[in-house]
C-alpha positions as CSV (number, residue, x, y, z in Angstrom):
1,M,63.6,85.8,81.3
2,E,62.0,83.0,79.6
3,F,61.0,81.3,82.3
4,G,59.6,84.2,83.9
5,I,57.5,84.6,81.0
6,A,56.4,81.0,81.3
7,L,55.1,81.0,84.7
8,G,53.7,84.4,84.4
9,V,51.4,83.0,81.8
10,A,50.8,79.6,83.7
11,I,49.8,81.3,86.7
12,L,47.5,83.9,85.1
13,G,46.0,80.4,82.9
14,V,45.2,78.8,86.2
15,V,43.5,82.4,87.8
16,G,41.1,82.1,84.4
17,T,40.4,78.1,84.3
18,T,39.5,78.5,88.3
19,I,37.7,81.6,87.7
20,Y,35.7,79.6,84.5
21,R,35.1,76.7,86.2
22,S,33.6,78.2,89.2
23,E,31.5,80.5,87.4
24,V,29.9,77.7,84.8
25,S,29.8,74.9,87.7
26,G,26.7,76.1,88.8
27,T,25.0,76.9,85.7
28,V,24.8,73.6,84.0
29,P,21.2,72.7,83.3
30,A,20.1,69.7,85.6
31,E,18.6,67.6,82.3
32,M,22.3,68.0,80.0
33,P,23.9,64.7,79.8
34,V,26.8,64.2,82.3
35,A,29.1,64.1,79.2
36,A,28.6,67.3,78.3
37,A,28.3,68.3,81.6
38,D,32.2,67.4,81.9
39,L,33.0,68.9,78.7
40,T,31.5,72.0,79.8
41,R,32.8,72.4,82.8
42,D,36.5,71.8,81.4
43,T,36.9,74.5,79.0
44,L,34.9,76.9,76.7
45,A,35.9,74.8,73.7
46,G,34.5,72.1,75.8
47,A,31.3,73.8,76.1
48,A,30.9,74.7,72.4
49,A,31.6,70.9,71.4
50,A,29.0,70.0,73.8
51,A,26.5,72.4,72.5
52,D,26.7,71.5,69.0
53,G,26.1,67.9,69.9
54,L,22.8,69.0,71.7
55,T,19.3,70.5,70.5
56,D,19.1,74.1,70.2
57,P,17.4,75.5,72.9
58,L,19.4,73.3,75.4
59,G,23.2,73.9,73.4
60,I,22.1,77.5,73.8
61,A,21.6,77.1,77.6
62,L,24.7,75.7,78.1
63,L,26.7,77.9,76.0
64,G,25.8,81.4,77.3
65,P,26.4,81.0,80.7
66,A,29.9,79.3,79.5
67,R,30.4,82.3,77.1
68,E,30.0,84.9,80.2
69,A,32.2,82.2,82.7
70,F,35.1,82.7,80.3
71,T,34.7,86.2,80.0
72,T,34.6,87.0,83.5
73,G,37.8,85.0,83.9
74,L,39.6,87.0,81.0
75,N,38.2,89.9,82.6
76,V,39.6,89.1,85.9
77,V,43.1,88.1,84.4
78,A,43.5,91.3,82.6
79,V,42.7,93.2,85.9
80,I,45.5,91.5,87.3
81,C,47.7,92.0,84.5
82,A,47.2,96.0,84.6
83,L,47.8,96.1,88.4
84,T,50.9,93.9,87.6
85,A,52.0,96.6,85.0
86,A,51.2,99.8,87.2
87,V,53.1,98.7,90.2
88,L,55.9,97.9,88.2
89,A,56.4,100.4,86.3
90,Y,55.9,102.6,89.6
91,L,58.7,100.4,91.4
92,A,60.9,101.0,88.2
93,A,60.3,104.9,88.2
94,A,60.8,104.7,92.1
95,L,64.1,103.0,92.0
96,L,65.9,104.0,89.3
97,R,64.9,107.9,89.3
98,H,68.5,108.5,90.7
99,L,70.0,107.4,87.5
100,R,71.2,110.1,85.2
101,A,70.3,109.8,81.7
102,T,73.6,108.7,79.6
103,A,72.0,109.0,76.0
104,G,73.6,112.0,74.9
105,T,77.4,111.0,75.5
106,D,76.5,107.7,73.2
107,D,74.9,109.8,70.5
108,Q,77.8,112.3,70.6
109,T,80.5,109.6,70.4
110,H,79.0,107.9,67.6
111,N,78.3,111.6,66.0
112,T,82.4,112.5,66.2
113,C,83.2,109.1,64.9
114,R,81.0,109.6,61.7
115,R,82.6,113.0,61.0
116,S,86.4,111.8,61.0
117,D,85.2,108.7,58.4
118,S,84.0,111.3,56.1
């Protein structure tokens, strides 16, 4: 189970990062230093670090589109998670609908044991 969780997080991270990089690549201003542009294309944290070292207008021009690209990637990942959860809930309901609930018998057995202890 832990492997599945780690794999899911990794896949969703790759999807989010890919979307971020594709969205932000065309928005880096031409007058941006090469090191700052490379940091911006990597991650949002890189964009924030690059913007700190630039003048205000250039830093704002860099950080705004990077934040929008990150938000777009995060929204896509959230939609993927919601759709996956909906599909899995449907599959669970469809595949397990023929099973009976057995919680009542366990409760009765547990209560009977308590009464005999008193």
